N, C-alpha and C positions, 0 to 999 in steps of 0.2 A: 291371791286369789279372792274374787269377791265373794261375799257371803252367799251362802245357799239360799238364804233368803229373798235376794236380790234376784236371782236366778228365776225363783217361783214367781214372783212379783212380776218379773217380765212374763212368763207364761201366760198368767192368770190375765194381765193386761192384753197381751195378743189374742187370748183366747175367748174373750168376753164378747160375746155376738150374740143376737138373737137367732136361734136355730128356724132356718127357712129353707125351703125346696129349691134344688138347684135343676129340678126334673120338668120335664114338660108339663104344661097345663093340662089339666082333664077335660077333653071336650065331648066325656059321656060318662057311663059306666059299665066298662069293659068286665068281662068276667073275671073274678078274683080269684083265678086258677091257683097263684102262688098261695096266698093268703089260705085259701080253703085249703090247701094239703098241709099247710103250717097246722092249721087248727086242729085237724084231724088227727095228725100224728104227733102233737105237741112236742115237736124238736125244731129246733131254728139251725139250719146248716150254714154255717158262718165260714167264708174262704179268708185265709189270710198266707203269710209266707213262712212265719214265725224265726225270720232273721233280720227284724229291723228293731234292735234295742233303742231305747226304751219303750218301744209301742209294742212290740211283741217278740219274743225270743225264748229260746229252750233253756229251763234250768239244768243242773246237773243230773238230776233224774230223770230228765228228758220231758218234764213238763213244760208246756206252753204257757207263758206269762206275760205280764205286761200291761200298759195303760188300755190298749186295744181289746186284751182279753177280758180285762175287769169292767169297761164299758159294756162290753155285748153281753157280759154276765149279768149286769145290771138291768140292762134293756129286757133281755130274755126273762128274768125272774118279775119284773114288772110285769110281764105279760103272760106269767106263769108258765112258760116255755122252759125245755130241757135244751141245751146248747151242744152243738157238734161241731168240732173246729175241725175243719178241712185245710191241711196243709199244702200249698203248692207255690212253684214260682211265681213272682210278681208278674211277668209277662203272660201268665195264663188266668189270672183274677178276673177280668173283665169277661173272656170268651166262656169260662166256667159258669158266671152268671148269668150271661145270655143264653146258654144252653139248657139253664135248670138244674145244674149238678151242684150249685150252693145258692141260698137264700138272700144272701147279701154278703158284702167285702167290707172288712172292717182291717186295713192293714196300710196304716199310714199312707192312703192314697190321695193326692192332690186332684182337687177338681179343677178341670183344665176344660176349656169349650170342645176341644177332640173328645175328651171320654164323656162328656154332658150331651155330647151327640148322639152317643151309643146308650148311655143308662141313666137313672135318676139319681141324686143325690141328696142324703140328708146331712145338714149341718151346718157350717163345720162345726168340729169338737176341738178341734187345735187349729190355730193358724201358726203355721210354721215359715220359714224363709231361710235363703241363705246368711249364714254368719259366722263369725270368725273365733278360733280357737288359738289363743296365744297366751305369751309370758309377758308381752310388753302393755303395761297400762297405758300407754301413748295409743297403740292400737286398739285396746279393748274401750278406749272411750271415745273413738270416733264417730261423729256424727255426719260428717261430709264425705263419702265414700271416694270423692276423687282425690282425695290426699292420699289414698293407697296406691297410687297408680304412680309409683316411684321404682325407677331403674336399680334403687339401691334396696328394694325389698323383694323376699322371695315368699312364694306361698305353696304349701302344697294341697293337693287335690287327687280326689279318688278318679284314675283315669278312665275316661269314657262315660263320665257323670255330667248333669245337668251344671254341676260345680266348676267342672272345668271348663266348658261353654260361657259361663257366667264370667268366669275370672279373663279368662281369653278375650273376651268382648269389653269388659269393663277397666281392665287392668292391663291393657296390652303393653306399658314400658315394664313391668315386673317381672320378674323370673318365676316361670311356673312349672312345678315339680309335680309330676304326675305319679301316682303312686298305686300299687297292686291293690292294696286295701286300707283300711280306715287305720289299722293297727300300725301299719308301717308308717302313715301319715303322721298319726297322734305322738308316735315315737320320735319322729323328726323334728316335732315342735318340742318334746321333753328333752332332746339332745341339742337343741339350738342350731341344727340344721338349717331350717327355715324361720322365717319371722311368724307365718301362721300357718294353720290350715283353714280353708273357707270349706264350708259343710253346711247341710242342714242343720237349722238350730238344737233340735235331738240328739245328734252327735256331739256337738260342740259341749251339750249341757251335761250330757253323759260322761264326757272324758273329764270335765271339771269333776264330776263326782266321784270317778274311779280312781282320780290320783289327788287326792286332798292338799297333799303337802308339796306337790310341784309347782305352785304359784302361777297355775292356769286361771284364765279368764276369758269370758266370751261376753259377746254382745248383749243387752238387755233387748234392744230391737233390731231385728234381721235386716238386712238390705232389700230384701225381696219379700213378697206376701205370697203365701202358699197356704190355702186352705186346705185342710185335710177333711175330708167327709166318708159317711158310709154309703158306698154305692148298692144301689137297689135297682131292681128289675124296672125297665120302663113301659112293662105291658100292664103294670098293676098299680094303679093310682092309690086303689084303697090300702095296700100294703104299704105304701110309700106314707100314706097320710098317717098311718097307725104308728110307724117307727118316728116321724116326725114330731108327733103328739108325745111321745114317751122320751124321747131325747129332749125335747124343751122341758118335760117335767125333771128331768134327771139334772137337767143344768139350772133349772130354777129353784129346785131343793137344796142346791149345793153340793151334790154328791160328784158332779162333774170335779169342782174344784178340789174336792177331797182325793179324788183319783190322781188329779195332776200334782197335789203336793206329795202324794204317796211315790209316784214314780221320777218326777222331777227335781224333788227338794229333800228327800229323804235317800240318804245312800245304803241304808241297811239290806237292799233286796241285791245288791250289787255280789254279796257273799253267795248267792243262790248260783252264778252265772259260772259256767265251767271253766 
């Protein structure tokens, strides 16, 4: 197993980037209705799924915890606002933001052109991507992904996920095993039924932390680049600007690095999971 320090280093290297706006440029000064409501109520309503560890998930007591939660609490605290976490399915997050049911979304959401055509984004606060969870030191050291396209290799993926799409396109010669959930896929790696699990980097890093004696490794640099950002309403550039400024401050003061260390390099929080 690679040292946890190596996992953290990889995450920090991937996550170091100046926070910038992915939203549309402001062509005027629209009425900041969202920001006005937030300031009047003193409450920041945050949409998330509560089932994307280690970004957001529920503890044994039912409390929602994770990197996303700590980040938004740091943001709200800097703005002297209270946080209200609004749990919902991932597919409903952007529509809820557009309707005004939540003020922003922090839920491991990749910034894509299609999403950015609907809402604005601040960040990225984490850069993720497709990675490998494996017991093989050879696979864990891969720098040229084409060597994985081998008919002698087998890879587990989550059925219906972007990882399945990625493996079918990138490694057509390899055997693909689609699983119902990540628990099944990780168990297949542990039982040597497949050579590796191909999944998002946080899932791979979490599995290394959860099974420290299993000899698991993951890539430091993912195969793909997937920036995770804070989704914000497209109709309130002043609110977007405010979040961007505070996110930049949190990153610049080192708080963001500390949060990543807590959730990606320290395994103590895993005992809180059901």
